[in-house]
C-alpha positions as CSV (number, residue, x, y, z in Angstrom):
1,T,143.0,240.7,83.1
2,P,143.8,238.3,86.0
3,R,146.5,235.8,85.0
4,V,145.2,232.2,85.0
5,D,146.7,228.8,84.0
6,P,144.3,227.8,81.2
7,Q,144.7,224.1,82.0
8,T,144.3,224.1,85.8
9,M,142.5,227.4,86.2
10,Q,144.9,228.3,89.0
11,G,145.7,232.0,89.3
12,Y,149.1,233.6,88.9
13,I,150.8,236.6,90.4
14,S,154.0,237.6,88.6
15,D,157.3,238.1,90.5
16,V,157.4,241.6,89.0
17,S,154.1,242.5,90.6
18,T,155.3,241.3,94.0
19,K,158.5,243.2,93.7
20,R,156.6,246.3,92.8
21,L,154.6,246.1,96.0
22,I,157.9,245.8,98.0
23,R,159.4,248.7,96.1
24,N,156.4,250.9,96.8
25,Y,156.5,250.1,100.5
26,V,160.2,251.0,100.7
27,T,159.6,254.2,98.8
28,M,156.8,255.3,101.2
29,S,158.4,254.1,104.4
30,K,162.0,255.1,103.8
31,A,161.7,258.2,101.7
32,G,164.8,260.4,102.0
33,E,166.9,257.8,103.9
34,P,170.4,257.1,102.5
35,G,170.6,253.8,100.7
36,M,166.9,253.4,100.4
37,E,166.2,254.8,97.0
38,I,164.6,252.7,94.3
39,I,166.1,252.4,90.8
40,V,163.0,251.1,89.0
41,Q,160.6,254.0,89.3
42,K,157.5,254.9,87.4
43,S,158.1,256.9,84.1
44,T,161.8,257.3,84.5
45,N,164.9,256.3,82.5
46,I,167.0,253.8,84.4
47,N,170.1,254.9,82.5
48,R,169.9,258.2,84.3
49,H,170.2,256.5,87.7
50,I,173.1,254.3,86.4
51,A,174.9,257.4,85.2
52,R,174.4,259.1,88.5
53,A,175.8,256.1,90.4
54,K,178.9,256.1,88.2
55,R,179.4,259.9,88.7
56,E,179.0,259.6,92.5
57,A,181.5,256.8,92.4
58,G,184.0,259.3,91.0
59,V,184.2,257.9,87.4
60,E,183.0,259.2,84.1
61,D,179.4,258.4,83.1
62,C,180.4,256.5,80.0
63,A,183.7,255.1,81.3
64,K,184.2,251.5,80.0
65,A,187.2,250.4,82.0
66,K,186.6,247.4,84.2
67,E,187.4,249.4,87.3
68,A,184.9,252.1,86.4
69,I,182.2,249.6,85.7
70,Y,182.8,247.9,89.1
71,A,182.8,251.3,90.9
72,G,179.5,252.2,89.4
73,R,178.1,248.7,90.3
74,Q,179.1,249.1,93.9
75,K,177.8,252.6,94.2
76,A,174.4,251.5,92.7
77,C,174.2,248.8,95.4
78,E,174.8,251.4,98.1
79,L,172.2,253.9,96.7
80,F,169.4,251.6,95.7
81,Y,167.6,249.1,97.9
82,D,166.1,247.2,95.0
83,V,169.5,246.8,93.3
84,R,171.2,245.2,96.3
85,T,168.1,243.1,97.0
86,F,166.8,241.9,93.7
87,G,169.7,242.7,91.4
88,A,169.7,244.7,88.2
89,V,171.0,244.7,84.6
90,M,172.9,248.0,84.4
91,S,174.7,247.6,81.1
92,T,171.9,249.2,79.1
93,G,173.6,252.6,78.7
94,P,176.4,254.0,80.9
95,N,177.6,250.5,81.7
96,A,177.7,249.5,85.4
97,G,177.6,245.8,84.8
98,Q,175.1,243.4,86.3
99,V,174.1,242.6,89.8
100,R,172.8,239.2,90.9
101,G,170.4,239.9,93.7
102,P,170.3,237.8,96.9
103,V,166.5,237.8,97.1
104,Q,164.7,235.8,94.4
105,I,160.9,235.6,94.2
106,T,158.9,233.1,92.2
107,F,155.6,233.5,90.5
108,G,152.7,233.2,92.9
109,K,150.2,230.4,92.2
110,S,146.8,229.9,93.8
111,L,146.4,226.7,95.8
112,D,143.1,226.0,94.2
113,P,141.4,226.9,90.9
114,V,140.0,230.5,90.8
115,L,137.1,232.0,89.0
116,P,137.9,235.2,87.1
117,L,134.8,237.4,86.7
118,D,134.2,240.2,84.1
119,I,131.6,242.6,85.5
120,S,130.0,245.8,84.2
121,I,130.6,249.1,86.0
122,T,129.1,252.6,85.6
123,R,131.2,255.7,85.5
124,M,129.3,258.7,86.6
125,A,131.0,261.0,84.1
126,V,132.0,261.0,80.4
127,T,134.9,262.3,78.3
128,D,132.9,263.2,75.2
129,G,133.8,265.9,72.8
130,E,136.7,266.8,70.5
131,K,140.1,267.7,71.7
132,D,141.5,271.2,72.1
133,L,138.1,272.9,72.8
134,K,137.7,275.7,75.2
135,L,136.2,275.5,78.6
136,E,133.0,277.2,77.4
137,D,132.5,274.6,74.7
138,Y,132.8,271.7,77.1
139,Q,130.4,273.4,79.5
140,Q,127.8,274.0,76.7
141,M,128.0,270.3,75.6
142,E,127.4,269.3,79.2
143,N,124.5,271.6,79.6
144,E,122.8,270.3,76.5
145,K,122.9,266.6,77.5
146,S,120.5,264.8,79.9
147,E,121.9,263.2,83.1
148,D,121.6,259.8,81.5
149,K,123.9,260.8,78.6
150,L,126.5,262.0,81.1
151,R,127.2,258.5,82.3
152,T,129.0,255.7,80.6
153,M,129.5,251.9,81.0
154,G,132.7,250.0,81.4
155,R,134.1,246.5,82.3
156,K,136.3,245.3,85.2
157,Q,137.9,242.0,85.8
158,L,138.4,240.5,89.3
159,I,139.0,237.3,91.2
160,P,136.6,237.2,94.2
161,F,138.8,234.9,96.2
162,G,142.2,233.2,95.9
163,L,144.8,231.9,98.3
164,Y,148.2,232.3,96.6
165,E,151.6,230.7,97.5
166,I,154.7,232.8,96.6
167,R,158.1,231.4,97.4
168,G,161.3,233.3,97.8
169,F,165.0,232.5,98.4
170,I,167.8,234.4,99.9
171,S,171.5,233.7,99.1
172,A,173.9,234.7,101.9
173,N,176.8,234.7,99.4
174,L,175.1,237.1,97.1
175,A,174.0,239.2,100.0
176,A,177.7,239.7,101.0
177,E,178.5,240.8,97.4
178,T,175.7,243.4,97.1
179,G,175.8,244.7,100.7
180,F,172.3,243.4,101.6
181,D,172.6,243.6,105.3
182,E,170.6,243.1,108.5
183,E,168.8,246.4,108.1
184,D,167.6,245.4,104.7
185,L,166.5,242.0,106.0
186,N,164.6,243.6,108.8
187,L,162.8,245.8,106.3
188,L,161.6,242.7,104.5
189,K,160.5,241.3,107.9
190,A,158.6,244.5,108.6
191,I,156.8,244.2,105.2
192,S,155.9,240.6,106.0
193,Q,154.0,241.8,109.1
194,I,151.6,244.0,107.1
195,K,148.2,242.3,107.3
196,N,145.9,241.7,104.4
197,T,148.4,242.4,101.6
198,T,150.0,240.3,98.9
199,V,153.4,241.3,100.3
200,N,152.5,239.5,103.5
201,K,151.8,236.3,101.7
202,T,155.1,236.7,99.8
203,I,157.7,237.4,102.4
204,M,156.5,235.0,105.1
205,N,158.0,232.1,103.2
206,I,161.3,233.9,102.4
207,L,162.6,234.7,105.8
208,D,162.9,231.6,107.9
209,T,163.8,228.3,106.2
210,T,165.9,229.8,103.4
211,I,168.0,231.9,105.8
212,E,168.6,228.9,108.1
213,T,170.0,226.9,105.2
214,T,172.7,229.5,104.5
215,R,173.5,230.5,108.1
216,G,176.9,228.9,108.0
217,N,177.9,231.3,105.2
218,L,177.0,234.4,107.1
219,P,179.5,236.5,109.1
220,K,179.5,235.8,112.9
221,D,178.1,239.2,113.7
222,F,175.2,238.9,111.1
223,D,172.2,238.3,113.3
224,V,169.3,236.5,111.5
């Protein structure tokens, strides 16, 4: 169901949704490149990635010494784009501490009220029948039913139109800590140039003004 403020009827887009779009783009465009992996993946256990980071850092998976935790934290920043960009809580299993990401994104909010719609749809197939039947049983059930009985109705929610504003902030100091560098920044800029996407609306407001305010904290050779 589309997120809407019940008082103003303005629409919302969660920061998690926006970050997911960015993660998906990085996964598709940078697959196999060193340092461009994503730690928050579909249907995976994040603790596995944390343990891997600690092991590749040369420490035991479950080592609890301060030096071991820091080593795992640094290696995770090197391996995973989203860790050094958005940060991560990595004390959930094989402890690698916490990372405060330099890129922070707010909830998106529509500039005007939106109109959520709930419409009916038709699916041109069904999933009738008991589980664990044989192929022949399902085929017989299908043959015995008329065409009308092999369709079903459903519901879908949508917002026909909404112009959303999403704000983001980049901290140069935190970027220095996590290793978020010019290549990572350029990747965000590349995402911002994609037309007709939510990501485009998001990143456009992140890159210019906020970077300018922290330029004095950046190394001399860091070109923004």
